[in-house]
KEKE-3310 file (N, C-alpha, C; in steps of 0.2 Angstrom, whole numbers, plus 5000, padded with zeros to 4 digits):
npx = (4762:4767:4771:4758:4753:4759:4758:4743:4736:4744:4745:4732:4734:4743:4736:4727:4736:4741:4729:4726:4738:4737:4724:4721:4732:4736:4726:4711:4699:4683:4674:4684:4687:4677:4667:4663:4669:4662:4668:4673:4670:4673:4664:4664:4660:4667:4667:4662:4664:4662:4670:4677:4682:4693:4701:4713:4722:4738:4734:4738:4737:4733:4724:4711:4695:4685:4668:4655:4638:4622:4620:4626:4641:4653:4665:4676:4688:4701:4712:4727:4733:4746:4760:4758:4756:4768:4781:4792:4788:4778:4761:4760:4747:4734:4727:4723:4711:4709:4705:4691:4682:4669:4659:4645:4640:4626:4625:4623:4611:4617:4630:4645:4648:4657:4670:4675:4687:4701:4713:4728:4734:4746:4739:4726:4711:4707:4692:4688:4673:4666:4655:4640:4636:4621:4606:4591:4576:4564:4559:4557:4551:4552:4540:4539:4537:4529:4528:4520:4503:4489:4473:4459:4448:4432:4432:4429:4437:4452:4467:4471:4484:4485:4477:4472:4481:4482:4490:4503)
npy = (5130:5139:5130:5125:5137:5138:5126:5120:5109:5099:5096:5091:5079:5071:5069:5060:5049:5047:5041:5030:5023:5019:5013:5005:4998:4985:4977:4969:4973:4967:4962:4957:4945:4937:4936:4930:4937:4946:4942:4954:4956:4955:4955:4949:4946:4939:4936:4920:4917:4920:4928:4930:4940:4941:4951:4945:4948:4941:4927:4911:4902:4889:4889:4892:4889:4883:4880:4871:4870:4865:4875:4886:4894:4894:4903:4902:4903:4907:4920:4922:4930:4942:4945:4941:4949:4949:4948:4954:4959:4973:4977:4989:4994:4986:4983:4976:4964:4951:4932:4921:4920:4923:4920:4917:4915:4915:4905:4907:4898:4892:4887:4879:4869:4859:4862:4873:4884:4890:4902:4911:4925:4938:4941:4940:4931:4922:4916:4907:4904:4895:4896:4885:4875:4881:4875:4879:4885:4884:4873:4873:4862:4854:4849:4837:4829:4814:4795:4788:4780:4789:4793:4797:4809:4810:4796:4781:4770:4762:4763:4752:4746:4746:4739:4724:4710:4712:4710:4715)
npz = (5229:5219:5208:5204:5198:5187:5181:5181:5180:5184:5198:5200:5191:5199:5209:5206:5201:5212:5220:5211:5213:5228:5230:5219:5215:5217:5215:5206:5195:5200:5190:5182:5187:5191:5182:5165:5152:5136:5120:5107:5091:5073:5059:5042:5025:5010:4995:4994:5007:5024:5037:5053:5065:5080:5092:5102:5115:5121:5123:5122:5108:5108:5118:5113:5111:5098:5092:5084:5084:5082:5073:5079:5082:5094:5103:5115:5128:5139:5146:5152:5166:5170:5178:5196:5212:5224:5237:5231:5220:5213:5207:5196:5188:5181:5167:5154:5149:5159:5162:5159:5143:5131:5116:5107:5091:5079:5065:5047:5037:5027:5027:5027:5038:5039:5034:5041:5046:5056:5062:5070:5072:5075:5087:5084:5081:5068:5060:5046:5038:5027:5014:5010:4996:4990:4989:4978:4985:4978:4964:4947:4937:4922:4909:4901:4884:4883:4879:4883:4883:4881:4888:4879:4876:4885:4885:4895:4897:4900:4890:4878:4879:4893:4898:4908:4907:4893:4878:4868)
capx = (4758:4770:4771:4751:4751:4763:4754:4736:4733:4750:4742:4726:4737:4747:4731:4725:4740:4741:4723:4727:4742:4734:4719:4720:4738:4736:4718:4708:4691:4678:4672:4690:4690:4672:4663:4665:4667:4661:4673:4672:4670:4670:4661:4663:4659:4670:4664:4658:4665:4661:4675:4675:4689:4693:4707:4712:4730:4741:4732:4741:4731:4730:4719:4705:4691:4680:4663:4650:4634:4615:4618:4628:4647:4655:4672:4678:4695:4705:4717:4730:4734:4753:4763:4754:4760:4773:4784:4795:4783:4773:4759:4756:4742:4732:4721:4722:4706:4711:4700:4687:4679:4665:4656:4642:4637:4620:4628:4617:4609:4619:4637:4648:4652:4664:4675:4677:4696:4703:4721:4729:4740:4746:4735:4719:4710:4702:4688:4685:4666:4664:4647:4639:4632:4614:4600:4586:4570:4558:4563:4553:4550:4550:4536:4544:4532:4530:4527:4515:4497:4483:4466:4455:4443:4426:4433:4431:4441:4459:4470:4472:4491:4486:4472:4475:4482:4485:4495:4505)
capy = (5133:5141:5125:5126:5143:5137:5119:5119:5101:5094:5094:5086:5073:5069:5066:5054:5044:5044:5037:5024:5017:5018:5009:5000:4995:4976:4974:4967:4974:4961:4958:4952:4939:4932:4934:4928:4944:4944:4945:4958:4952:4959:4951:4953:4942:4941:4932:4913:4915:4924:4929:4931:4942:4944:4952:4941:4949:4938:4921:4906:4899:4882:4890:4895:4882:4884:4874:4873:4865:4867:4881:4892:4895:4896:4904:4902:4902:4910:4923:4922:4937:4943:4944:4942:4953:4945:4952:4957:4961:4976:4977:4996:4994:4980:4985:4971:4959:4943:4927:4917:4924:4917:4922:4914:4918:4911:4905:4906:4890:4890:4887:4872:4868:4854:4865:4879:4885:4896:4903:4916:4930:4945:4943:4940:4924:4923:4911:4906:4900:4895:4896:4880:4876:4881:4874:4883:4885:4881:4872:4872:4856:4854:4843:4833:4825:4806:4791:4784:4781:4795:4792:4800:4813:4807:4788:4779:4764:4761:4762:4744:4744:4747:4733:4719:4703:4715:4708:4720)
capz = (5226:5213:5204:5203:5195:5181:5178:5187:5178:5188:5205:5199:5188:5205:5216:5202:5201:5221:5221:5207:5217:5234:5230:5213:5212:5218:5214:5200:5195:5201:5184:5178:5192:5193:5178:5159:5147:5130:5116:5103:5085:5066:5054:5035:5019:5005:4990:4997:5013:5030:5042:5060:5068:5087:5095:5110:5116:5126:5124:5119:5103:5111:5123:5111:5109:5093:5092:5081:5088:5081:5069:5082:5083:5100:5105:5122:5131:5144:5145:5159:5169:5170:5185:5202:5217:5229:5241:5227:5213:5215:5201:5198:5184:5176:5162:5151:5153:5160:5164:5154:5138:5127:5111:5103:5086:5074:5058:5042:5038:5023:5027:5027:5045:5040:5032:5044:5048:5061:5062:5075:5068:5079:5092:5082:5078:5062:5057:5039:5037:5019:5011:5006:4990:4993:4983:4978:4989:4974:4958:4942:4933:4915:4908:4893:4880:4885:4875:4887:4882:4883:4888:4874:4880:4885:4887:4902:4898:4899:4883:4876:4881:4900:4901:4911:4901:4886:4874:4861)
cpx = (4760:4769:4763:4749:4755:4759:4749:4734:4738:4747:4736:4729:4739:4741:4728:4729:4741:4736:4723:4731:4739:4728:4718:4726:4739:4730:4716:4702:4687:4675:4678:4690:4684:4668:4667:4663:4666:4666:4671:4673:4670:4669:4660:4661:4663:4669:4659:4660:4665:4668:4673:4682:4688:4700:4708:4720:4732:4740:4737:4734:4729:4726:4713:4701:4685:4676:4657:4644:4626:4615:4623:4636:4649:4663:4674:4686:4696:4712:4721:4733:4742:4756:4759:4759:4763:4776:4790:4794:4777:4769:4756:4749:4741:4725:4718:4715:4709:4704:4696:4683:4675:4661:4652:4638:4631:4625:4622:4616:4613:4628:4639:4651:4658:4670:4678:4685:4696:4712:4721:4736:4740:4741:4727:4717:4704:4700:4686:4678:4664:4656:4645:4635:4624:4610:4594:4580:4565:4561:4557:4554:4548:4545:4539:4537:4533:4527:4521:4507:4493:4477:4463:4448:4436:4426:4435:4435:4447:4462:4471:4478:4491:4481:4475:4475:4482:4490:4498:4508)
cpy = (5138:5136:5125:5131:5140:5130:5117:5111:5097:5091:5089:5078:5068:5066:5060:5048:5041:5039:5030:5019:5015:5013:5004:4996:4988:4973:4974:4971:4967:4958:4955:4946:4934:4932:4932:4935:4941:4947:4948:4955:4956:4953:4952:4947:4944:4935:4927:4911:4921:4923:4932:4933:4944:4945:4947:4942:4944:4931:4917:4902:4893:4882:4892:4889:4885:4879:4876:4868:4868:4874:4887:4890:4898:4898:4906:4902:4907:4916:4923:4928:4937:4943:4945:4945:4948:4950:4956:4961:4965:4978:4984:4996:4988:4982:4981:4966:4953:4940:4925:4922:4919:4922:4918:4917:4913:4911:4905:4898:4887:4890:4880:4871:4863:4857:4872:4880:4891:4897:4910:4918:4937:4946:4943:4933:4926:4917:4911:4902:4900:4893:4889:4880:4875:4879:4877:4880:4881:4879:4871:4867:4857:4848:4841:4828:4817:4802:4785:4785:4786:4792:4798:4803:4810:4799:4786:4774:4766:4759:4754:4742:4744:4742:4726:4714:4706:4712:4713:4716)
cpz = (5219:5207:5200:5198:5188:5176:5182:5186:5183:5195:5204:5197:5194:5208:5212:5202:5209:5223:5219:5211:5224:5235:5225:5211:5212:5216:5207:5200:5197:5194:5180:5182:5192:5187:5170:5155:5140:5125:5110:5097:5079:5063:5047:5030:5013:5001:4993:5003:5018:5034:5048:5062:5075:5089:5103:5111:5121:5126:5119:5113:5106:5116:5122:5109:5105:5091:5088:5084:5086:5077:5073:5085:5090:5101:5112:5124:5137:5144:5152:5161:5170:5177:5190:5207:5222:5233:5237:5222:5216:5207:5201:5194:5181:5171:5157:5153:5152:5162:5157:5149:5134:5122:5106:5097:5081:5068:5053:5041:5031:5022:5029:5034:5045:5038:5036:5046:5052:5061:5067:5072:5071:5083:5090:5080:5073:5059:5050:5040:5029:5018:5009:4999:4991:4987:4984:4982:4985:4967:4954:4937:4927:4912:4900:4891:4882:4879:4879:4884:4885:4883:4884:4878:4879:4886:4894:4903:4897:4891:4883:4880:4888:4904:4903:4907:4896:4883:4869:4857)
residu = (MET:TYR:ARG:SER:LEU:LEU:ASN:PRO:VAL:SER:ASP:LEU:GLN:GLN:LEU:VAL:GLU:PHE:ILE:ASP:ARG:THR:PHE:TRP:SER:ASN:ALA:LYS:ALA:PRO:SER:GLN:THR:GLU:THR:VAL:TYR:THR:LEU:PRO:VAL:ASP:ILE:TRP:GLN:GLN:GLU:ASN:VAL:PHE:TYR:VAL:ARG:ALA:ALA:ILE:PRO:GLY:ILE:ASP:PRO:HIS:ASN:ILE:ASP:ILE:GLN:VAL:GLN:ASN:GLY:VAL:MET:THR:ILE:THR:GLY:GLU:VAL:VAL:SER:GLY:PRO:GLN:PRO:THR:GLU:THR:VAL:GLN:VAL:TRP:ARG:ARG:GLU:TYR:LEU:THR:GLY:LYS:PHE:GLN:ARG:SER:LEU:ARG:LEU:PRO:GLU:PHE:VAL:ASP:THR:GLU:ASN:ILE:GLU:ALA:SER:PHE:GLU:ASN:GLY:PHE:VAL:ILE:ILE:ARG:VAL:PRO:MET:ALA:ILE:GLN:SER:PRO:LYS:SER:VAL:LYS:ILE:ALA:VAL:LYS:GLN:SER:ASP:ALA:PRO:VAL:LEU:GLU:GLN:GLY:SER:ALA:GLU:ARG:PRO:LYS:SER:LEU:LYS:ALA:GLY:ALA:LYS:ASN)
# end
């Protein structure tokens, strides 16, 4: 009781720690073992390149799969969990997400899918998506003066140079 008067939070904190140890020390949340979690990403554009960055702590870069199909880029992989409880190992807390992850992103129409690159640095996968040279949707065609014969107004005949069998 005396300790509670000096630090009223102390008893509450001890109770929370006791509950954590008792009920959660060796357990994982069902969502971490049964479902695929969505990978959070940052996306930005710098000049003619889109960048996608995702934090994936604890993963081996060889376990990341990035594919583009039908204009959709999909990032998948699996983060392996840390030490497992045994007779000699007690796991006190497991807060990092482990298991399978996936994120699908629709790419703009004008990206160069043949030159997409990915790198892994300090726990982040960074995907570089260059923009393709984009052809304009509408094009104005200039009309040039031609040397081709022109029909005179009101004439139903073909010009002499176009008549069948005419020789110049």
